[in-house]
C-alpha positions, 0 to 999 in steps of 0.5 A: 353175460347170460342175461344179455344173451337171453334178452338178444334171443327174446328180441329176435324171437319177438321180431320173427313173430311180428314178421310172421304176423305181418306175412299172415295179414298180407297173405290174407289180403292177397298181397303175395309179394308183401307176404313173401318179403315179411316171411323172408324177414321172419326167417332171418330173425328166426335164424338169429333167434336160434343162434342167440338161444343157443348162445344164451343156453351155453352161457347159462350152462357155463355159468352154472358149472361149479368152480373147481376146488383146489386141485393139487 
């Protein structure tokens, strides 16, 4: 269902953003190892978000296609 796919994409985008903010904060504090850890987590969520976004788009397009009418 497109709704579930969009919700999944949004979740991963939100998690990526949260991890990017945490990485920025750690970098600002000079905690480079922690920054790297948060950045890696953010990249993982970004990848999942991209995949989920593509799936959500695909499902939305498929659902929007008109059904074929009585082909003889």
